[in-house]
N, C-alpha and C positions, 0 to 999 in steps of 0.2 A: 504494500500500500504506500502511495506517495502522498504526503501532506503538503499542500501548497498554500493553505490559509488557516487562520486560527478561528475556531467556532465561537469562542468567547473565553471568559475566565470564570472559574468556579466562585470567585469572590463576588461576582456580579449577581449570583443567583441566591434566592432565599433558601431553596431546597436543593441539596446535593443530588446529583444523578444516582441511580440505583447501584450500579456496579462500576467501580473505577479501577482501571489499569493505570499504572504510573510509569512514566519515563523519567528516570533520575538523571539529572544533568548537573555538572559543575557550573558555577556562575559564569565562567569564561566561555562556556559552550552556548550561552544564551545569545551571543552575537553572531553565531555561525548560521548563515542562510541555507547552507547545504550540508547535511550530515545524515549518517545512518545511525539509528538508535534501536534499542530493544526494550520492550515493556517488561515490567516485573512478572508478567505471565509468559515471557519468551517470544512474544510477537515482534517480528522485525518490521521497522518502518523506515521509509526514506523521507527526510524533510527537505523540501525545496521551496522556501518561502518566496512569494512573489511581491506582495504589497505590505510586508511586515518588516519593520526596522530591526526588531529583536524580540526574542521570546521573553516571557515573564513567568515567575512562579504561579502556578494555578491555571495557565493557559490550557484550553481544551483543544487538542489536536483532532479529535474525532468524537462524534457523538451520534448515537441512534436512540431508539426508544428505551433500551435496556442498559446500554454500555457507554462508557466514556473513557477516553485516553487522555490523561492529564499530565502536564509537566510538574515535576517536583524538584526543587533546587536542593542540592546537597549542601550542607553547612560548610562554610569556609573557615580555615584557621586564620583568625584576624587579630590585629591589635586595635583596641578601642582606646583612642587618645582622648583624655579629658583634661585639657589645660585649665590652670587656675585663673588665668587672666587672658584678655585679648592680646596683650603683649606676648605672653608665652605662646599663644596660638600662632601669632604672626611669625615668631622666630622659628618654631618647629615646622610650620608649614613651608617657610622659605627653605629650610635645610632639606626637607623631604622633597620639595619641588626641584631643588638642584640635583637630586638623585633620579629625577623623572619617575617618581613613584606615584602610581595612580591612587587616588583617595576618593572616598565617598563621605558625605556629611549627613548625619541624622541628628536633629535637634542641636545639642551643644557638643556633639561628639564628632571626631574625625576618625575614620576607619580606614585602615590599610591592611593589605595582606601580610601575614606574619613573615618576618625576616629577622634573623637573630641580630643583624647589624643595626636595624631600626630599634629593636628592643634595647640593645646596648646604648645607643644614642639617647633614647628617652631616659634611661637610668642615669646616665652621665649628666643630662640636662635637668634632672629631677622633675620631669614632666609626668604627672599621674597617667597611668594606663593600666589596662587589663588585657590579658590574652584570653580569647575565648573562641568557641565554635559558634558561628552565627550564620543563619540563612540570609544571604544577600538577595535583594529583589532585582538587582541588575548586575551586570558584569563590571569588573574593574577594567577600565579602558585606558590603554596607553595612547597618548597623543604624541604623534611623531613631529619632530622639528629638527632643524640643524642650527649649528652655531657659526654660520657663514658670515 
């Protein structure tokens, strides 16, 4: 079966579909427009997205009267940075930006993928953080550029 569009998202419906098969993806797989995946029931699917920028947790790839195939994002190993001040946030954001490290922001937290060097930097700079497994709603995106 080839999936070319998203039916909807389970978060948009009040009542969940009867039977759900899940496709487990890492957050960085959410941006891939073409990929081969397998459901937790062993069904193989091809994904070839036409008008979708990227997948999201809860996206419904297929649905009929009884069954649905839904994307579930696997938790990422992340560092959740919780600076004590806007000055501390600015300084650490600048240092991480110089490393071209993609980050996401939720409320007053800066979230980056786990890296032992970042952990060491945060400890040296005395920036509060926690390392945790967290389901990210979107992929960490690297933005390319050059220093010409």
